Every structure is written in structure tokens, then in C-alpha cells.
C-alpha positions in Angstrom: 108.0 87.0 85.8 109.9 83.9 86.1 112.9 83.1 84.1 112.6 80.7 81.6 115.6 79.0 80.1 115.5 75.3 80.3 112.7 72.3 80.5 112.0 68.7 80.2 108.7 67.7 81.4 106.2 65.3 80.3 103.1 65.9 78.7 99.4 66.6 78.3 98.0 66.1 74.9 94.3 67.6 74.2 94.4 67.7 70.4 91.6 69.3 69.5 92.2 72.3 66.9 90.5 75.9 67.0 90.7 76.0 71.0 89.5 79.1 71.2 90.3 81.4 74.4 86.4 81.2 75.6 87.0 77.5 75.9 90.8 78.2 77.9 89.1 80.6 80.9 84.8 80.9 79.7 84.4 84.7 80.0 82.2 84.4 83.2 86.0 84.1 85.3 87.3 87.7 83.5 85.9 89.5 85.9 89.1 89.2 88.8 91.7 91.3 87.8 94.0 88.7 90.1 95.8 85.8 88.4 95.2 84.1 91.6 92.9 81.2 90.9 92.6 81.1 87.1 94.3 77.7 86.8 91.4 76.0 89.1 88.7 77.1 86.1 91.2 76.1 83.2 89.1 74.1 80.8 86.6 74.5 83.3 83.4 73.5 80.4 85.1 70.4 79.6 86.8 69.9 83.2 84.2 70.1 85.3 80.5 68.4 85.0 77.6 70.7 85.9 77.6 70.3 89.8 81.0 71.0 90.0 82.7 68.2 90.0 85.4 67.0 87.9 84.9 64.9 84.9 86.7 61.6 84.6 86.8 61.6 81.4 89.2 65.0 80.4 92.7 65.0 80.4 93.5 67.5 83.3 92.1 64.9 85.5 93.4 61.8 85.1 96.6 61.1 87.2 98.7 60.2 84.4 99.4 63.8 83.5 99.9 65.8 87.1 103.2 67.9 87.0 103.0 67.9 83.4 104.1 72.1 82.4 104.3 70.8 78.7 101.3 70.8 76.6 100.2 69.9 73.4 97.5 71.6 71.5 95.7 71.4 68.0 96.0 73.9 65.5 95.4 77.1 65.7 95.1 77.1 69.5 93.7 80.4 71.1 91.6 81.5 69.0 89.0 83.8 69.3 88.9 87.2 71.9 91.6 88.5 73.6 91.8 88.1 76.8 95.2 88.2 79.0 93.3 85.7 81.4 93.7 82.7 78.4 97.4 82.6 79.5 97.4 83.4 82.8 94.7 80.8 83.3 97.3 78.4 81.7 100.2 78.9 83.8 98.1 79.2 86.8 97.5 75.6 86.6 101.0 74.8 85.9 101.5 74.9 82.3 105.2 76.5 81.0 104.9 75.5 77.5 102.5 75.0 74.6 103.1 73.1 71.3 101.5 73.6 68.4 101.3 73.7 65.0 100.3 77.2 64.6 98.9 79.4 67.6 96.8 82.7 67.1 98.3 85.9 66.4 96.6 88.0 69.9 96.9 84.6 71.8 100.8 84.2 70.7 101.1 87.8 71.6 99.8 87.9 75.3 101.4 84.9 76.1 105.1 86.2 75.5 104.3 89.0 77.5 103.5 86.7 80.3 106.5 84.5 80.3 104.3 81.1 78.7 106.0 80.0 75.4 104.4 79.1 72.5 106.7 76.8 70.7 105.4 76.3 66.6 106.6 72.6 65.2 105.7 71.5 61.9 102.9 69.1 61.2 104.8 65.8 61.0 106.5 66.6 64.6 103.7 67.5 65.7 102.0 63.9 64.9 104.7 61.8 66.2 104.7 64.0 69.1 100.8 63.2 70.0 102.0 59.2 68.8 104.4 59.3 71.9 102.2 60.4 74.4 99.1 57.8 73.6 102.1 54.9 73.5 103.2 56.0 77.1 101.9 59.0 79.3 105.0 59.6 80.8 106.6 60.3 77.7 109.1 64.0 78.9 110.9 66.2 75.7 113.1 69.3 76.2 112.7 72.7 75.5 116.2 74.7 75.0 114.7 78.7 75.3 119.1 79.6 74.0 119.3 77.8 71.3 115.6 77.2 70.3 115.0 74.0 69.5 112.8 70.9 70.8 114.5 67.5 71.3 111.9 64.2 71.6 112.8 61.5 73.3 114.7 59.7 70.5 117.6 62.5 70.7 116.0 64.6 67.2 116.0 68.4 67.8 114.0 70.5 66.3 114.2 74.3 66.0 111.0 77.0 67.0 110.6 80.2 66.5 111.0 83.5 68.6 111.3 87.3 68.2 114.7 88.4 70.1 113.1 90.9 72.7 110.6 88.1 73.6 113.1 85.2 73.6 115.2 88.0 75.8 112.9 89.1 78.0 111.6 85.5 79.3 115.3 84.5 79.4 115.6 87.2 81.6 111.8 86.9 83.9 111.0 90.5 82.8 107.9 91.8 81.3 107.9 94.8 79.1 107.7 97.0 81.5 110.7 95.7 84.0 112.8 95.7 80.7 112.1 99.6 80.5 113.0 100.1 84.0 116.3 98.5 83.4 117.3 101.1 81.2 116.0 103.7 83.6 119.8 105.3 83.6 120.3 104.6 80.3 117.1 107.5 79.9 118.3 109.3 82.4 121.4 109.6 80.9 120.2 110.8 77.2 117.9 113.4 79.0 120.7 114.9 80.7 123.1 115.1 77.6 119.8 116.5 75.4 119.2 118.9 77.7 122.8 120.4 77.4 122.8 120.0 74.2 119.3 122.2 74.2 120.8 124.8 76.3 123.9 125.1 74.1 122.3 125.8 70.9 119.8 128.6 73.1 
């Protein structure tokens, strides 16, 4: 998993509320166990016409948002069924941060486990971000994970929540398995000392 600490990027705005995981990555793409290529099918049913051609009206197909790594989404993003493919597809496209007023719990947990940062902001900040992007597609914001802050172009910063374990893993660039593996020497030491104590008591 790639380490994440700070990011400054322009934004993509999809302000629709209750975007579910089937809209993020439709069920027909869930047969794969490899993450490669999932980004091409992110928001597939909105992004492409029935003949497979890009829908010019959909924001991800517009030139001004290319290279953006932060998505501003509507409330309750990632609701619906549990599928790890949803954060895989978002990251495969190039997003590193999703900003919303709330996330579905399962999606949020899956995102954190894969290094995709879900940032929760208040409604006022969310509305300000939407307005800024509408006014100027080059609007950029900064995310500081160490200090848990989102900084707007006017310099105002707001804090966002994240649990300490997920924060540690994302900053260090390790998933849950990687975290456990980093503790291997301590586990081996415990096992050695425990066996010694058991033999003493026997």
C-alpha cells in the first residue's frame, strides 16, 4: 500500500447523494480478483454510452478535471452492498481522497484498509467546496493527514476524523497484514518467553 501524508490537488465534483457501490463499480465487473483495469470502469454506467463510447456530459470525461486526485461527493457516499472493488476502482482511476459529509460505514472501512482516504467535512465546508469548483475548475485544496486537516484556497483549515490505527497504516503505507508482519519479532519474543514461563511452571 502506498504511503500517504500530504496532498494538494484540484477537485472533481459529483454532488449526487447516496451514490452506491453498484454505481461506483457495477456488479458485472466483480468477477475479477485483480485490481488492474478497474479504474477504467469507475462509474461505468454514467461514464459510457450504451455503445461503449465516452459520455461527454459526464464529468470524468471532461478535460478540465483530468489529473484531479480528490473527489467531492454527495452525502452517504458508498452506500449499498459491500464490495472492496469500489475503493479499488476509485484508486485505479487516480483518486486518493474522497470528501463528503458522510460515508457508508462498510465503504469507509474498505477504503481505509486500501489506503483511500475518506474525509468527512461539515455541510458548510462541503457547500463551499462545491461552489469553488463550479466557479473555477482549477480550484485546489490541501490534505494533511498527519494533522488531519483540509485547507481551502482562502487558507481556512478544517479538521477531519480518522481512527489512530487507520491513520498509522496509511501514513506508513502498510495494510493490516503488513502491520502484523512488522510486529513479527515481538510476537516471536513473546512466544519464546511464554514457552519458558510454561516450562518453569510445569
